[in-house]
Structures are given as C-alpha cells and as structure tokens.
C-alpha positions in Angstrom: 135.8 111.3 58.4 136.1 110.2 54.7 139.8 110.3 52.6 138.3 113.2 50.9 137.9 114.9 54.4 141.2 113.9 55.7 143.1 115.3 52.4 141.4 118.6 52.7 142.2 118.8 56.7 138.4 119.0 57.2 137.1 117.3 60.3 133.2 116.3 60.4 131.0 116.2 63.3 130.1 113.1 64.7 127.0 111.4 62.8 124.1 110.4 65.4 123.3 106.5 65.2 121.0 105.7 62.0 117.4 105.5 62.9 116.9 101.9 62.2 119.8 100.9 64.3 118.2 102.6 67.3 114.7 101.3 66.3 116.4 97.9 66.9 118.1 98.4 69.8 114.7 99.7 71.5 113.0 97.0 70.8 115.6 94.3 71.8 116.0 96.5 75.4 112.6 96.3 75.8 112.5 92.7 74.9 115.2 91.6 77.3 113.8 93.3 80.0 110.4 92.1 79.7 112.4 88.7 79.2 114.8 89.5 82.0 111.8 90.2 84.5 109.9 87.1 83.7 113.1 85.2 84.6 114.7 86.9 88.1 110.9 88.0 89.2 108.1 86.7 87.9 108.3 83.1 87.7 109.8 81.9 91.0 107.0 84.2 92.3 103.9 82.8 90.1 105.5 79.3 90.5 105.3 78.8 94.2 102.2 80.8 94.9 100.1 78.9 91.9 101.9 75.5 92.0 103.1 76.2 88.3 105.4 73.0 89.1 102.6 70.7 88.8 102.0 71.6 85.1 103.2 70.4 81.6 106.5 71.7 80.2 103.9 72.9 77.5 102.3 74.5 79.8 105.2 76.2 81.8 106.4 77.1 78.5 102.9 79.1 77.3 102.5 80.8 80.8 105.9 82.4 80.6 105.3 83.5 76.9 101.7 85.3 78.8 104.0 86.9 80.9 106.5 87.8 78.4 104.0 89.2 76.1 102.0 91.0 78.8 105.0 93.1 79.3 105.5 93.7 75.8 101.3 94.6 75.7 102.1 97.3 78.2 104.6 98.7 77.3 103.2 99.2 73.4 102.4 102.8 73.9 106.1 104.6 74.9 107.2 102.4 72.1 105.1 103.8 69.3 105.5 107.4 70.8 109.2 106.2 70.9 109.1 105.3 67.1 107.6 108.6 66.3 110.2 110.5 68.2 112.8 109.0 66.3 111.0 109.7 63.0 111.5 113.1 63.4 115.3 112.2 64.2 114.7 113.3 68.1 117.0 110.0 69.6 117.9 111.3 72.7 114.6 112.0 73.8 113.4 108.7 72.1 115.7 106.8 74.2 115.2 108.7 77.6 111.6 107.8 76.5 112.0 104.2 76.0 114.3 104.1 79.6 112.0 105.9 81.9 109.0 103.3 80.6 110.9 100.7 81.2 111.9 102.0 84.7 108.0 102.8 85.8 106.2 100.0 84.0 109.1 97.2 86.1 109.0 99.1 89.2 105.2 99.1 89.0 104.6 95.7 88.5 107.1 94.7 90.9 106.0 96.5 93.5 102.5 95.2 92.8 103.6 91.8 92.8 104.6 91.9 96.3 101.9 94.1 97.6 99.1 91.7 96.1 101.2 89.0 97.4 101.8 90.0 101.0 98.6 92.5 101.4 96.3 92.0 99.0 95.7 94.5 97.1 97.6 96.4 94.0 99.9 99.2 93.9 97.8 102.0 92.3 95.6 101.1 95.7 98.0 100.9 98.2 100.0 104.4 96.2 96.2 105.6 96.6 96.1 105.2 100.5 99.8 106.6 100.8 98.7 109.8 99.3 95.3 110.4 100.8 95.7 113.1 103.7 92.1 112.4 105.1 92.9 108.5 105.7 96.3 108.7 107.1 96.9 108.4 110.4 99.7 109.7 112.4 100.2 107.1 114.3 101.7 105.4 111.7 105.0 106.3 110.2 104.6 107.6 106.8 108.4 106.6 105.9 107.2 102.8 106.6 104.9 103.4 103.9 106.8 104.8 101.3 109.8 103.1 101.9 109.1 100.2 99.6 108.2 102.5 96.8 111.0 104.3 96.7 113.1 101.2 97.1 111.9 99.4 94.9 111.9 102.6 92.1 115.7 103.5 92.6 116.6 99.5 92.2 114.9 99.2 89.2 116.3 102.3 88.3 119.9 101.7 88.4 119.3 98.0 86.7 117.4 99.2 84.0 120.4 102.4 83.1 122.6 99.8 83.4 120.7 98.5 80.6 120.2 101.5 79.0 124.1 102.2 78.4 124.7 99.0 77.2 122.0 99.2 74.6 122.6 102.3 73.6 126.0 101.5 73.0 124.5 98.1 71.2 122.6 100.6 68.6 125.9 102.5 68.1 127.6 99.7 67.1 125.5 98.3 64.8 125.0 102.1 63.3 128.5 101.4 62.0 129.1 97.8 61.1 127.8 96.3 57.5 125.1 95.0 59.2 123.0 98.4 59.0 122.4 97.7 55.2 118.3 96.9 54.4 117.6 99.2 57.3 113.8 99.4 56.3 113.4 95.4 56.1 115.1 94.9 59.6 112.8 98.1 60.8 109.7 96.5 59.2 111.0 93.1 60.5 111.5 94.0 64.1 108.7 96.2 64.5 106.2 93.1 63.1 108.3 90.9 65.7 107.2 93.0 68.9 103.4 93.4 67.9 103.0 90.0 67.1 104.8 89.3 70.4 102.6 91.9 72.7 99.1 90.5 70.4 99.7 86.4 71.4 98.9 86.9 75.0 95.2 85.4 74.0 96.4 82.7 71.6 98.6 82.0 74.2 96.3 81.9 77.0 93.7 79.9 74.5 95.5 76.8 74.5 96.6 76.3 78.0 95.7 73.1 79.0 94.2 74.4 82.9 92.6 77.2 82.6 92.4 77.6 86.4 96.1 78.6 85.8 95.1 81.8 83.7 92.2 82.7 86.0 94.8 82.9 89.3 97.1 85.1 87.0 94.1 87.1 85.9 93.1 88.0 89.3 96.4 88.6 90.3 98.0 91.0 87.5 97.1 94.9 87.8 96.2 94.7 84.2 93.5 93.3 82.7 94.7 90.3 80.3 93.0 90.1 76.8 90.8 86.7 78.3 88.5 84.8 76.1 85.0 85.0 77.5 83.5 82.2 76.1 85.8 78.8 76.8 85.6 75.2 77.4 85.4 74.2 80.9 87.1 76.8 83.5 88.8 73.7 85.1 90.5 70.3 84.3 89.1 68.0 86.2 89.2 64.8 84.5 91.4 63.2 86.8 89.1 63.6 90.1 85.6 62.8 89.8 85.0 64.7 92.7 85.2 67.8 90.8 83.9 66.9 87.7 80.7 66.2 89.5 80.8 69.0 91.8 81.6 71.6 89.1 79.0 70.3 87.0 76.5 71.1 90.1 78.5 74.3 90.4 77.5 75.7 87.2 73.8 75.2 87.7 74.0 76.7 90.9 75.9 79.9 89.4 73.0 80.4 86.8 70.5 79.8 89.8 72.6 83.0 91.6 74.1 85.1 89.3 71.3 87.7 88.3 70.7 88.1 92.4 74.4 88.9 92.8 74.2 91.9 91.1 71.3 93.5 92.9 71.1 95.1 96.5 68.1 94.1 98.5 66.3 97.2 99.6 66.4 98.4 104.0 64.0 96.6 105.9 62.0 99.9 106.9 60.0 97.3 109.1 62.1 95.7 111.2 62.0 96.8 114.7 62.8 95.1 118.3 59.5 95.4 120.3 59.7 98.1 123.3 60.8 96.8 126.8 63.7 97.5 128.8 66.3 96.8 126.7 70.1 97.1 127.3 72.7 98.7 125.6 74.6 97.1 123.2 78.3 97.9 122.9 80.3 96.5 120.2 83.7 96.0 121.2 86.0 95.8 117.8 90.0 95.9 118.4 91.5 95.8 114.9 93.6 92.7 113.9 93.0 90.4 116.7 94.0 86.9 116.1 91.4 84.2 117.0 93.9 82.5 119.6 94.2 85.9 121.5 91.5 85.4 123.7 93.8 82.7 125.9 94.4 83.2 128.8 97.9 83.3 128.2 97.6 86.5 126.4 94.5 88.1 127.7 93.7 86.4 131.1 91.2 88.9 132.1 88.9 89.2 129.0 89.2 85.2 129.3 88.0 85.2 132.7 85.1 87.5 131.2 84.0 85.7 128.3 83.4 82.8 130.5 80.3 84.0 131.7 78.9 84.8 127.9 78.1 83.1 125.1 81.7 82.2 123.2 81.8 81.2 119.9 84.9 78.8 119.4 85.0 78.5 115.3 84.2 82.3 114.6 85.3 83.8 111.2 85.2 87.3 110.4 84.0 86.0 106.5 87.2 87.6 105.2 90.1 89.7 105.6 89.5 93.2 105.1 88.9 96.1 107.4 86.1 97.4 105.5 84.4 94.4 104.4 84.4 93.0 108.5 82.8 96.2 109.8 80.4 96.0 106.8 79.4 92.0 107.9 79.0 93.1 111.1 76.6 96.3 110.7 74.5 94.9 107.8 74.5 91.1 108.3 74.9 91.0 104.6 77.9 88.6 102.9 81.0 90.6 101.9 80.4 89.4 98.3 77.7 92.1 98.0 79.8 94.7 99.4 79.7 97.2 96.3 76.6 96.5 95.0 75.2 97.3 98.3 77.2 100.7 98.8 76.2 101.4 95.2 72.4 100.8 96.3 73.0 103.3 99.1 71.5 100.9 101.4 72.4 102.0 105.2 73.1 99.6 107.8 70.5 97.8 109.5 72.3 97.5 112.9 72.1 101.0 113.8 69.1 102.0 111.4 66.8 98.9 113.7 68.2 100.0 117.0 67.5 103.5 116.2 63.9 102.5 114.6 63.2 101.4 118.3 64.3 103.7 120.5 68.5 103.4 120.8 70.7 106.4 120.0 73.4 105.4 118.5 77.6 106.1 118.2 80.5 105.3 116.8 84.0 105.9 118.5 86.8 105.2 116.9 91.1 105.6 117.9 91.6 106.6 114.5 90.5 107.6 110.8 87.9 105.5 109.1 89.0 103.1 106.3 89.5 104.9 102.6 87.8 101.7 101.1 84.0 103.3 101.0 83.6 102.9 104.5 82.2 106.6 104.7 79.7 105.6 102.8 78.1 103.6 105.9 80.0 105.2 109.0 78.8 108.7 109.1 76.5 111.2 110.8 73.4 109.8 108.6 74.3 106.3 111.1 75.2 107.5 114.1 74.0 110.5 116.1 77.4 110.9 117.7 80.9 110.0 116.1 84.1 110.4 117.6 87.2 109.7 115.2 90.5 110.0 117.8 93.2 110.8 115.7 95.3 113.2 118.1 98.9 111.7 119.2 100.9 109.3 117.6 100.4 106.5 120.1 97.5 104.6 119.5 97.0 103.1 122.8 96.3 106.5 124.2 93.7 107.2 121.7 92.3 103.4 122.9 92.1 104.5 126.3 90.6 107.8 125.5 88.0 106.1 123.3 86.9 103.5 126.2 86.9 106.5 128.6 84.5 107.8 126.1 82.3 105.1 125.7 81.9 104.8 129.5 81.1 108.4 130.0 78.5 108.1 127.5 76.5 105.2 128.9 77.0 106.6 132.7 76.0 110.4 131.6 72.2 109.4 130.5 71.2 106.3 132.2 67.4 106.2 131.1 68.8 106.7 127.4 69.5 103.5 125.3 72.9 103.4 122.9 74.3 101.5 120.5 77.6 101.9 120.4 80.6 101.1 118.1 83.9 100.9 119.7 86.8 100.8 117.0 90.3 100.0 118.8 93.7 100.6 117.5 96.5 99.1 119.8 96.3 95.9 118.3 97.2 97.3 114.6 99.9 96.8 113.0 102.4 98.5 114.1 101.5 97.1 117.8 101.9 100.5 120.2 101.5 99.7 123.3 103.1 101.5 127.0 106.4 100.3 128.4 105.1 98.4 131.4 103.3 95.9 129.1 106.9 95.1 127.4 106.2 91.1 128.4 107.6 89.5 126.1 111.1 90.8 124.3 112.8 91.1 122.3 110.5 93.4 120.3 110.9 95.1 116.8 112.6 98.1 116.9 110.3 100.3 114.7 112.5 103.3 114.8 115.0 101.9 112.9 113.4 98.9 111.2 112.1 99.2 107.2 108.4 97.8 106.9 108.3 94.1 108.1 106.1 93.4 105.7 108.5 94.4 102.6 110.6 92.1 104.0 109.1 88.6 102.2 109.9 85.6 104.7 110.9 86.7 108.4 113.9 84.6 109.8 112.6 83.0 113.0 114.4 86.0 115.0 112.5 88.6 113.1 109.1 87.0 113.5 109.9 86.3 117.0 110.3 90.0 117.5 107.2 91.3 116.2 104.9 88.5 117.4 106.5 90.1 120.9 105.3 93.3 119.8 101.5 92.5 118.6 101.4 90.2 121.6 102.7 93.2 124.1 99.8 95.1 122.9 97.1 92.0 122.8 97.9 92.5 126.7 97.6 96.0 126.8 94.3 95.7 125.3 92.8 93.0 127.6 93.4 95.0 130.4 92.1 99.0 128.8 89.3 96.8 127.6 88.4 94.8 130.9 88.9 98.1 133.1 85.7 99.5 130.5 83.7 96.3 131.1 83.9 96.5 135.1 82.5 100.0 134.8 79.4 98.8 133.0 77.0 97.4 134.6 75.9 93.4 133.1 72.1 93.8 133.8 72.0 96.9 131.5 74.4 96.5 128.4 75.0 93.5 126.0 78.6 93.6 124.9 80.2 92.1 121.9 83.4 91.1 121.9 85.0 90.3 118.5 87.7 91.9 115.6 87.4 93.1 112.1 89.8 90.3 110.5 92.6 88.2 112.0 96.2 88.6 111.5 99.3 86.9 109.7 102.8 86.9 110.6 103.9 84.9 107.5 102.1 81.5 109.0 100.1 81.5 105.4 103.2 83.1 103.9 102.0 86.5 103.8 101.9 89.7 106.0 99.2 91.2 108.3 96.1 90.8 105.9 94.3 91.2 102.7 95.8 88.5 101.3 94.7 85.0 100.9 91.4 83.8 102.7 93.3 81.6 105.3 92.2 80.9 109.2 94.6 82.8 110.7 93.2 85.9 108.5 89.7 85.5 108.7 89.4 83.6 111.8 88.4 86.4 114.7 87.3 85.8 118.6 83.7 86.4 119.1 82.0 86.8 122.9 78.3 88.1 123.4 77.8 88.8 127.3 74.6 90.8 128.6 70.7 90.2 129.3 69.6 88.1 127.0 72.5 85.8 126.0 72.8 82.4 127.5 75.9 81.2 129.2 78.0 78.4 126.8 79.9 77.5 123.9 79.1 77.4 120.1 81.5 75.5 118.4 80.0 75.0 114.7 81.4 77.7 112.4 80.0 81.1 112.7 80.4 84.2 110.7 80.0 87.8 111.5 76.6 88.2 109.3 75.2 85.6 112.3 75.9 88.7 115.1 73.3 91.0 113.9 70.5 88.5 114.1 71.7 86.7 117.3 71.7 90.0 119.0 67.9 91.1 117.8 66.9 87.5 118.9 68.6 88.6 122.2 67.0 91.6 122.8 63.8 90.6 121.6 63.4 87.5 123.3 62.6 85.6 120.3 63.8 85.4 116.3 63.6 89.4 114.3 62.6 89.0 111.1 64.6 91.2 108.9 64.6 91.1 105.0 67.7 90.9 103.1 70.0 89.3 105.8 72.3 86.3 105.0 72.8 86.4 108.7 72.0 83.1 111.4 70.4 83.6 114.6 72.6 81.3 116.4 70.2 81.6 119.3 68.4 79.2 117.6 69.7 75.7 116.5 69.5 73.5 113.6 72.2 75.3 111.6 74.7 73.8 109.3 78.9 73.5 110.4 79.9 75.9 107.5 81.1 79.4 106.6 81.7 80.8 103.2 84.8 83.0 103.2 85.4 85.7 100.7 86.7 88.7 99.6 84.4 91.2 97.2 82.7 89.7 94.0 85.5 91.4 92.1 87.9 89.5 93.5 86.8 86.3 92.5 87.6 84.4 95.2 85.8 81.9 97.9 86.3 79.5 100.4 83.6 77.1 101.5 84.6 75.9 105.1 82.7 72.6 105.7 83.8 71.0 109.6 87.5 71.0 109.1 87.7 70.4 105.2 88.2 74.5 102.6 87.2 73.8 99.2 88.1 76.7 96.8 86.1 78.6 94.9 87.0 80.8 92.0 84.5 82.3 89.7 84.6 84.5 86.4 82.6 87.3 86.0 81.7 87.4 82.1 79.9 85.3 82.0 79.4 84.0 85.5 81.0 81.0 85.9 81.6 78.9 89.6 84.2 76.2 89.7 86.6 74.4 92.0 90.4 73.5 91.7 90.0 71.6 94.4 90.5 71.3 98.6 93.3 73.1 100.7 94.7 73.5 104.0 94.1 75.9 106.8 96.2 78.5 104.8 94.4 78.6 101.8 97.3 76.8 100.3 95.4 74.6 97.4 96.3 71.0 98.5 96.2 67.9 95.3 96.5 65.1 98.1 93.2 66.4 99.8 90.5 64.1 97.9 86.7 63.6 98.5 84.7 60.4 97.6 82.6 61.2 94.5 79.3 60.9 96.3 80.2 63.6 98.3 80.0 66.1 95.6 76.5 66.4 95.6 76.5 67.5 99.2 79.1 69.8 98.9 77.4 71.2 95.8 74.1 71.7 97.9 76.0 73.2 100.9 77.8 75.9 98.2 73.7 76.4 96.9 72.4 76.7 100.5 75.4 79.9 101.1 75.3 81.4 98.2 71.5 81.7 98.6 71.8 83.2 101.8 73.5 85.6 100.2 71.3 87.1 97.3 68.5 86.9 100.1 
C-alpha cells in the first residue's frame, strides 16, 4: 500500500507476483526437482545396476548431467506452455500446469525405473497390460497390479506439492524484493540456461569415455535419447586384448547378418513327416518353472517319469518372456526375429507341419493369451481346437480342468493323431495351490501383502515365504501332470515337458522374469519321452528352438529338413556346447553361453553394430575379473557368427 493510498484511506487489492519472478521460480522448481531426482532416485539405481562406480570422476559427472538434462528435455513442452500462460497473466493456471507436469513426469520415471529393473519392461507396457481387459486374468488380484502405480503417484505428488508451495512462496518473495529489477534480462537468462541444459544431452554423451555406458542407459530409459549414430568404437577395450580382438571380429559378423535380421524367411510349405503310425505329440508347459524344479525334492513323480525318457540337463528357453518362449517352441526360430516374423504373418511351423502330416492340432490353456502379439500365432488358424479357461480365481482348479480336457480329447478318438499344446498356470505368480499342498511353510499371504516385486530386495523371511508358496504350487503341478501322464499310453504319445521361461526370486537382483538374461530366468526343465525318443541325458547346452527339429526326427525316424529353422536336431550329434540368449531385436541385448562362460553382447540398430562389454556370471552381472586369453577371441567370434547365421537362416 503506497503512502498516497494510506493518506486517502484507500486499501489497494493484493497484487499478483510479477511474471518474471514467477517464471524464474518455475524454472528453478523444475531444475531443482530434476537434480533432486537424479541424486535421490536415479544415481544409486543406475550406478549399482551398471557399475558406474568403476568410471572416472569425469564420466560420472557427465552421466549425472545427462540424467539431469534428460528430465529437463522431457519437461520442455509443459514449461513452454506454462510460459505462454504466464505471458497472458494466467499465473495460477501456469503454476498448476508446472506442478502437475512435474508430478506426472517424475512419477512416471520413478515407476519405470523399478518396473524396468524388476520385470524388464516399461511402465507404458505395464499400464497397457493392466488396462487390457481382454488380457486380464481374473485369477490375479488387480489391486496387486495397480498398487505400485497408485503408491508411486501418491508419494511423488505429496513431495512435489510440498516443493510447489515452497517455490511459489519463493516467487512471491522475489516479486516484492529489489532483485526483481531487470526482469527482462533475468527471464532471458533463465530461459536460455534452461534450454541450453536441455539440449546438452547429446554433447555430454559424445564425450563420455566409455560408450557402453550410454548404450546401457539408452536401452533402459523409457524415452529415446538423442544419441549420435556415427561414433568411434562402441566399447573402450584398450585394457583387454581379448575384447579388442573379439570386437574387431564382431564388427565383421554384424555386417554379414545385419540385413538378414530384418527379413523373415517364409514358411516351408513342403516340410512333412512321412506317413506312418505316428504318436500323438503333447507339449506340456507349466509356466515360470525354474530349471531345478524337476528334482525329487520338489517334483518326485515327474522326476521319476523323466528317467524313462531323454532329459536335457542344461536346457535354456533362450529368453525370459512368455511370448518369446512359446514363439521359440512353436517356430523353431530365435527370439531375435520375433517381431520380424510376426510382421511377415508367418504361421508357426510346429502345428503347420504336423497338420500337413495328418495331425489335428489343439491348444488348451488355464488362462488368457499373453497380450504381446501371441494372438498372432496362437489362434484358430493354427489350432483346430482352442480352449482358454479363465473361469474362477483358482488357477490350480483351471489346471485340473485343462489337463482333464487333454485326457478326454486323446481318449475320444484313438484313431486320430493330435498335436496338443498345454499351458498351465499354477506355477505362475501368484503361485496358487490346493490347501492340502501346503507342504512348505510359512508362505506369503496374498490377501494382505502388496506386490512382492514392488518391494525391492526382500528380507530373508519374505523370500522364504514367497519361495515356499512357489514350491507348494510346484508340488501340486507334479501330481496334476503325473496323473495325466499315467492315463496316457506311452506307446502312442510323445510327451514334451518344459516351461516358457524360468523365474527369479531376487536370485539375480530382480523379481520373476523379463529382467536380466540370467540362468535362473532363462534355464528351464526339458524332458522328451515316447516313441522315437531314446532314454538318456543330453548334457550340452540346448535351447527351445531345438525342440521342433528334434521332435520331427523322432516322428520320422530320421532328420527332417525344414527351411528357416534356427534349431538343432538333438537326436543327431556334433553340436557345439553353446546357446545364444536374447530378448527381441529391439531390446539390443544378448548373452553367448559357451560351456560355463557367459559373454555379454550389445548391439546398436542405426547403424547395426555389435560389441561385447565383457564376461558376466550366471546372474547376468558383468564381472571385470573374468578374462580370457587373447588367442581365444577368434574362437568366440566364430561361435557367435555360427549362432547368428542360424538365427538368420
């Protein structure tokens, strides 16, 4: 109130804070929040995950700046809109927009951080799954899936609303102080600094000393960083002669396969099994089954049954996602070409070849189809009969009905030959079983516990309670499947028992699957038993793509040639003890397993480039203490070339 107002007895209304002060406050609020998010949330997470503590202080500072600038880059559109609102003196609307944008962006980034680490996908994919009614299984408590979203959103909102109040007050104080002089210069300076920081992501990445760092970060973040596409060597390998030699060789391998990785081979319409009295083929897939589950301690009946067949002791699904595991089984093609193959509308060869050989085909499942493009290859065009049992919340009850349908189908027309795929759910999270199978206690109480995968690292007690629930579900599955097998004539049925992928209970620092390509997530049981299958053990590394050519050999009594299969007929000899683990091509991550060694591989897509950051352990953690002799590099590069040539056949 001015002296003139007081003299005249006139009380002036409160004046809104000047535009310049509020704009400065809004920019500082966004910058402080971005920096705080890096310090309090992102830095410890990424540093631990990618071992940034090994980097030089210079690279650490650059990475901090990249993370900080990345958030400013994301916030640029709402900040520009807030500036427009301030220009038109919509102060409260502008401030509400800034606060809402910060809450939304940082809740999204925070949730994505943990979703990506624990289940390997991004929050956009996770939310799409939650809201997809056609994919939702009533046997899962939807509150479990929604809880992490709500919890993260509420926590972020509370913190940022507090910050909003503080910076609003800061803007008010600035507007009434002498420092508000020179408003135009301050607005220009602050705006220019914000824009320069947001645009500095690419220059900062250019000068990071170890390119593997930004490759890992780019593959993890939910946004596409403006990465340079034409760069020096992708990995700093000056100190490791093995890696230097291997990566030079890998560059040539990449050039030879790059074009063919993006082209799907057509279906082989000529592939057949010769006529004859062939058995039914029954592929049984209890989901999420760890490789050590087939053990007399947990599955005594199926373990005893397996001794009468061909058991694969080091078998890999080759991946850790359901849609990719089933794809490898039904296509005999590698998960790397999943999207390319489906884009080309190639039907799955397993049911197609058997259908052309006189078989009827059926798919029975105890739940809905996975929403990640599975309907494009498991459908009425590929299978004569399909039953997706989603009735009721108890998966074990569905499994019993599903197995009963299989027994009835194979008994009703003994003169018909069937290829039957059976997908069972009791061993899938949340591990449901009948009360009489509570052999292992204590168990996790699903009614009161929020999603265990959202808890981070578990206490020993929590992990034991989750594992016990899983083992009880495994024990139920042992009896349920064994009961079916006892009803089947072993002379007329060739049975394959395996799983779509493994399951981690934080063994590798993550929950369930979709995370790192660790052994616990990618290794699964595999047993084949029936006509044409010898009794014995296969101790070399095998992979899901091998199942189709091996079964065709058992049916035909000889190897069956099928074009564009990556799989190896394991009834023939001479195959190397190696497998190539991967997710999809877009996820840019592979591990080449040879014997007990795990060589990590990364690749860029534009242009296609292939390199290795080094060796890791069975939990897919890079281990800088593992070194190979330089002269071994050529053999490893040749092994990689051999596997990739099979992928692109």
